[in-house]
ZAZA-741813 format. One record per residue (C-alpha): x, y, z; residue number from 1; residue in three letters. Coordinates in pm, 1 decimal. Example, Ala and Ser with C-alpha at 12.3 -4.5 7.8 and 13.67 -1.06 7.14 Angstrom:
2
+----------+----------+----------+------+------+
:        X :        Y :        Z : resi : resn :
+----------+----------+----------+------+------+
:   1230.0 :   -450.0 :    780.0 :    1 :  Ala :
:   1367.0 :   -106.0 :    714.0 :    2 :  Ser :
+----------+----------+----------+------+------+
This chain:
181
+----------+----------+----------+------+------+
:        X :        Y :        Z : resi : resn :
+----------+----------+----------+------+------+
:    378.7 :    872.4 :   1153.1 :    1 :  Unk :
:    134.2 :    815.8 :    870.1 :    2 :  Unk :
:     74.4 :   1114.8 :    644.5 :    3 :  Unk :
:   -184.7 :   1172.5 :    370.8 :    4 :  Unk :
:   -109.6 :   1419.8 :     92.0 :    5 :  Unk :
:   -400.0 :   1518.8 :   -134.7 :    6 :  Unk :
:   -314.5 :   1670.3 :   -473.9 :    7 :  Unk :
:   -516.3 :   1781.2 :   -772.6 :    8 :  Unk :
:   -379.2 :   1611.2 :  -1086.1 :    9 :  Unk :
:   -300.3 :   1954.8 :  -1232.6 :   10 :  Unk :
:    -77.8 :   2059.2 :   -937.8 :   11 :  Unk :
:    165.4 :   1777.2 :   -858.8 :   12 :  Unk :
:    407.5 :   2010.1 :   -680.2 :   13 :  Unk :
:    161.3 :   2148.4 :   -425.7 :   14 :  Unk :
:    -68.4 :   1937.0 :   -209.0 :   15 :  Unk :
:   -416.6 :   2075.1 :   -137.0 :   16 :  Unk :
:   -414.3 :   1899.2 :    201.9 :   17 :  Unk :
:   -160.2 :   1736.0 :    429.8 :   18 :  Unk :
:   -310.7 :   1526.6 :    709.7 :   19 :  Unk :
:   -124.1 :   1359.9 :    996.1 :   20 :  Unk :
:   -398.3 :   1246.7 :   1234.5 :   21 :  Unk :
:   -520.0 :    892.4 :   1175.7 :   22 :  Unk :
:   -886.8 :    992.0 :   1212.8 :   23 :  Unk :
:   -850.4 :   1269.1 :    953.2 :   24 :  Unk :
:   -668.9 :   1035.1 :    714.4 :   25 :  Unk :
:   -937.6 :    768.5 :    761.9 :   26 :  Unk :
:  -1231.0 :   1004.8 :    707.4 :   27 :  Unk :
:  -1076.8 :   1167.3 :    399.1 :   28 :  Unk :
:  -1001.2 :    831.1 :    235.5 :   29 :  Unk :
:  -1342.0 :    690.4 :    337.8 :   30 :  Unk :
:  -1511.3 :    963.6 :    130.6 :   31 :  Unk :
:  -1359.0 :    783.5 :   -169.1 :   32 :  Unk :
:  -1429.5 :    427.3 :    -59.8 :   33 :  Unk :
:  -1083.1 :    353.7 :     78.3 :   34 :  Unk :
:  -1050.2 :    223.4 :    433.7 :   35 :  Unk :
:   -764.5 :    325.5 :    662.2 :   36 :  Unk :
:   -693.1 :    222.0 :   1017.9 :   37 :  Unk :
:   -406.9 :    173.1 :   1256.5 :   38 :  Unk :
:   -385.5 :   -193.5 :   1350.6 :   39 :  Unk :
:   -178.0 :   -306.5 :   1646.4 :   40 :  Unk :
:     -0.7 :   -635.8 :   1597.0 :   41 :  Unk :
:    154.1 :   -845.7 :   1870.2 :   42 :  Unk :
:    399.3 :   -983.1 :   1617.9 :   43 :  Unk :
:    733.0 :   -845.4 :   1505.0 :   44 :  Unk :
:    889.7 :   -909.8 :   1166.0 :   45 :  Unk :
:   1195.7 :   -755.9 :   1007.4 :   46 :  Unk :
:   1228.5 :   -618.2 :    655.7 :   47 :  Unk :
:   1368.9 :   -892.2 :    438.3 :   48 :  Unk :
:   1177.0 :  -1169.4 :    619.2 :   49 :  Unk :
:   1058.5 :  -1446.6 :    390.6 :   50 :  Unk :
:    696.0 :  -1468.3 :    281.7 :   51 :  Unk :
:    657.7 :  -1788.5 :    484.5 :   52 :  Unk :
:    791.6 :  -1618.4 :    800.7 :   53 :  Unk :
:    561.2 :  -1319.0 :    757.4 :   54 :  Unk :
:    256.1 :  -1532.3 :    682.9 :   55 :  Unk :
:    326.7 :  -1754.7 :    983.6 :   56 :  Unk :
:    370.0 :  -1452.2 :   1211.9 :   57 :  Unk :
:     32.8 :  -1306.9 :   1102.9 :   58 :  Unk :
:   -154.9 :  -1634.4 :   1045.8 :   59 :  Unk :
:   -426.6 :  -1560.0 :   1304.1 :   60 :  Unk :
:   -535.3 :  -1221.4 :   1163.7 :   61 :  Unk :
:   -496.5 :  -1345.5 :    805.6 :   62 :  Unk :
:   -725.7 :  -1642.6 :    873.3 :   63 :  Unk :
:   -976.1 :  -1414.3 :   1044.9 :   64 :  Unk :
:   -990.2 :  -1166.9 :    752.9 :   65 :  Unk :
:  -1011.3 :  -1444.3 :    498.8 :   66 :  Unk :
:  -1299.3 :  -1614.9 :    679.1 :   67 :  Unk :
:  -1494.6 :  -1307.7 :    788.3 :   68 :  Unk :
:  -1451.9 :  -1095.8 :    477.5 :   69 :  Unk :
:  -1416.6 :  -1347.7 :    196.1 :   70 :  Unk :
:  -1053.3 :  -1294.1 :    106.7 :   71 :  Unk :
:   -891.6 :  -1591.2 :    -66.2 :   72 :  Unk :
:   -524.5 :  -1514.0 :   -141.8 :   73 :  Unk :
:   -225.7 :  -1374.1 :     49.2 :   74 :  Unk :
:     81.8 :  -1206.4 :    -98.5 :   75 :  Unk :
:    380.8 :  -1070.2 :     92.0 :   76 :  Unk :
:    610.0 :   -788.7 :    -18.0 :   77 :  Unk :
:    930.9 :   -799.7 :    185.3 :   78 :  Unk :
:   1214.1 :   -582.3 :     60.1 :   79 :  Unk :
:   1518.6 :   -456.6 :    245.1 :   80 :  Unk :
:   1829.8 :   -267.2 :    140.5 :   81 :  Unk :
:   2004.2 :   -602.1 :     97.0 :   82 :  Unk :
:   1740.4 :   -753.4 :   -134.2 :   83 :  Unk :
:   1925.6 :   -867.6 :   -448.9 :   84 :  Unk :
:   1649.1 :   -745.3 :   -683.1 :   85 :  Unk :
:   1533.3 :   -437.9 :   -487.7 :   86 :  Unk :
:   1571.3 :   -203.4 :   -786.7 :   87 :  Unk :
:   1366.0 :   -426.8 :  -1017.2 :   88 :  Unk :
:   1095.4 :   -476.8 :   -753.3 :   89 :  Unk :
:   1079.9 :   -102.1 :   -683.2 :   90 :  Unk :
:   1063.3 :    -10.9 :  -1052.3 :   91 :  Unk :
:    774.0 :   -251.1 :  -1113.4 :   92 :  Unk :
:    565.8 :    -95.0 :   -837.8 :   93 :  Unk :
:    626.5 :    268.6 :   -934.4 :   94 :  Unk :
:    415.8 :    249.0 :  -1252.5 :   95 :  Unk :
:     43.5 :    310.8 :  -1211.8 :   96 :  Unk :
:   -154.1 :    -14.4 :  -1203.4 :   97 :  Unk :
:   -489.6 :   -145.3 :  -1083.6 :   98 :  Unk :
:   -623.6 :   -473.7 :   -953.1 :   99 :  Unk :
:   -952.1 :   -637.8 :  -1044.4 :  100 :  Unk :
:  -1007.1 :   -747.6 :   -682.6 :  101 :  Unk :
:  -1041.9 :   -563.7 :   -353.9 :  102 :  Unk :
:   -724.7 :   -557.2 :   -147.2 :  103 :  Unk :
:   -638.3 :   -535.0 :    220.4 :  104 :  Unk :
:   -281.4 :   -413.5 :    266.7 :  105 :  Unk :
:   -123.4 :   -433.1 :    611.0 :  106 :  Unk :
:    216.6 :   -281.3 :    676.4 :  107 :  Unk :
:    398.8 :   -514.4 :    915.9 :  108 :  Unk :
:    735.2 :   -333.1 :    911.8 :  109 :  Unk :
:    907.1 :    -38.6 :    750.2 :  110 :  Unk :
:    735.3 :    213.3 :    528.1 :  111 :  Unk :
:    640.4 :    307.4 :    172.9 :  112 :  Unk :
:    442.4 :    568.2 :    -19.1 :  113 :  Unk :
:    115.2 :    446.4 :   -170.0 :  114 :  Unk :
:    -37.0 :    663.0 :   -444.0 :  115 :  Unk :
:   -408.5 :    637.3 :   -524.8 :  116 :  Unk :
:   -549.2 :    803.1 :   -839.1 :  117 :  Unk :
:   -915.9 :    875.6 :   -778.1 :  118 :  Unk :
:  -1087.5 :   1100.1 :  -1031.7 :  119 :  Unk :
:   -905.3 :   1432.7 :  -1056.6 :  120 :  Unk :
:   -715.5 :   1377.5 :   -732.4 :  121 :  Unk :
:   -407.6 :   1193.5 :   -616.6 :  122 :  Unk :
:   -395.8 :   1067.4 :   -259.9 :  123 :  Unk :
:    -48.0 :    965.6 :   -148.7 :  124 :  Unk :
:    -26.6 :    791.8 :    186.2 :  125 :  Unk :
:    301.1 :    755.3 :    371.1 :  126 :  Unk :
:    230.2 :    412.9 :    516.9 :  127 :  Unk :
:    418.9 :    274.0 :    812.4 :  128 :  Unk :
:    412.0 :    -23.8 :   1044.3 :  129 :  Unk :
:     55.9 :    -93.0 :   1168.1 :  130 :  Unk :
:   -121.7 :     87.7 :    881.4 :  131 :  Unk :
:   -400.3 :   -113.7 :    722.7 :  132 :  Unk :
:   -575.1 :     -2.8 :    404.0 :  133 :  Unk :
:   -875.5 :   -150.1 :    226.7 :  134 :  Unk :
:   -852.8 :    -56.8 :   -140.4 :  135 :  Unk :
:  -1149.0 :   -127.2 :   -368.9 :  136 :  Unk :
:  -1093.1 :   -304.5 :   -699.6 :  137 :  Unk :
:  -1021.9 :    -81.0 :   -995.7 :  138 :  Unk :
:   -856.6 :    213.6 :   -817.3 :  139 :  Unk :
:   -536.0 :    301.6 :  -1002.3 :  140 :  Unk :
:   -237.2 :    302.9 :   -767.9 :  141 :  Unk :
:    138.1 :    284.2 :   -737.2 :  142 :  Unk :
:    379.9 :    213.9 :   -456.3 :  143 :  Unk :
:    716.7 :    380.3 :   -398.6 :  144 :  Unk :
:    972.2 :    193.0 :   -188.7 :  145 :  Unk :
:   1228.6 :    474.5 :   -186.3 :  146 :  Unk :
:   1600.6 :    456.9 :   -255.7 :  147 :  Unk :
:   1678.4 :    243.8 :     50.7 :  148 :  Unk :
:   1374.7 :     13.9 :     76.4 :  149 :  Unk :
:   1267.5 :   -131.3 :    408.2 :  150 :  Unk :
:    913.9 :   -266.1 :    401.6 :  151 :  Unk :
:    707.7 :   -572.8 :    481.4 :  152 :  Unk :
:    349.2 :   -553.0 :    357.2 :  153 :  Unk :
:     85.1 :   -823.2 :    350.4 :  154 :  Unk :
:   -182.6 :   -804.6 :     80.8 :  155 :  Unk :
:   -503.2 :  -1005.9 :     83.1 :  156 :  Unk :
:   -716.4 :  -1038.2 :   -228.8 :  157 :  Unk :
:  -1069.1 :  -1165.3 :   -285.9 :  158 :  Unk :
:   -976.9 :  -1399.4 :   -569.1 :  159 :  Unk :
:   -796.6 :  -1730.4 :   -513.5 :  160 :  Unk :
:   -544.1 :  -1648.8 :   -785.4 :  161 :  Unk :
:   -454.4 :  -1319.1 :   -623.8 :  162 :  Unk :
:   -459.0 :  -1001.6 :   -818.7 :  163 :  Unk :
:   -278.7 :   -950.1 :  -1142.4 :  164 :  Unk :
:   -154.9 :   -593.0 :  -1168.8 :  165 :  Unk :
:   -294.3 :   -429.0 :  -1480.3 :  166 :  Unk :
:    -60.9 :   -144.4 :  -1576.0 :  167 :  Unk :
:   -263.3 :    158.2 :  -1687.8 :  168 :  Unk :
:      4.0 :    297.5 :  -1921.0 :  169 :  Unk :
:    -22.4 :    639.1 :  -1754.7 :  170 :  Unk :
:    295.9 :    814.3 :  -1642.8 :  171 :  Unk :
:    111.4 :   1017.8 :  -1378.8 :  172 :  Unk :
:    299.6 :    850.7 :  -1090.8 :  173 :  Unk :
:    625.1 :   1007.3 :  -1203.4 :  174 :  Unk :
:    474.7 :   1357.9 :  -1182.1 :  175 :  Unk :
:    416.8 :   1333.3 :   -805.4 :  176 :  Unk :
:    674.2 :   1333.9 :   -526.2 :  177 :  Unk :
:    809.2 :    996.1 :   -428.2 :  178 :  Unk :
:    905.2 :    862.2 :    -88.7 :  179 :  Unk :
:   1245.1 :   1031.1 :    -85.7 :  180 :  Unk :
:   1133.6 :   1363.7 :   -241.2 :  181 :  Unk :
+----------+----------+----------+------+------+
């Protein structure tokens, strides 16, 4: 089940809101320009699948989004407990960063905790299989894989080169609960 936690930056231990209904999550995030929907896929992939396997499994929807909405680059994050560099991958995502391009992120398997830093608020979304987010360029974010990662996420970006993560230098992500907290 997807869950949205809304915190004020001054109170990282106590969320102001906890939402579990997809419509409530979508409307709350939409107020800040972030799209959220549950997307049903007819395809099954396992955590640890290669980028080529994931892209091939979702080629139809990927092509549709790229054509209809002007996205130009696909990246796949596929990490399982057995991934040889899971700790390094997880550490790199846990620091707050931003992209200079809009992003669609579809969770094809597993789960992770996506943090969004918007103004004086932190929105952390427990994302699971079938969650699709549209994140505008420039929103600071981080992603927590947890201690035993199991996630496959597809990201589409509007620039052909993809999106280079620009680390903000803020340590705010560490102040908020992670996936396993």
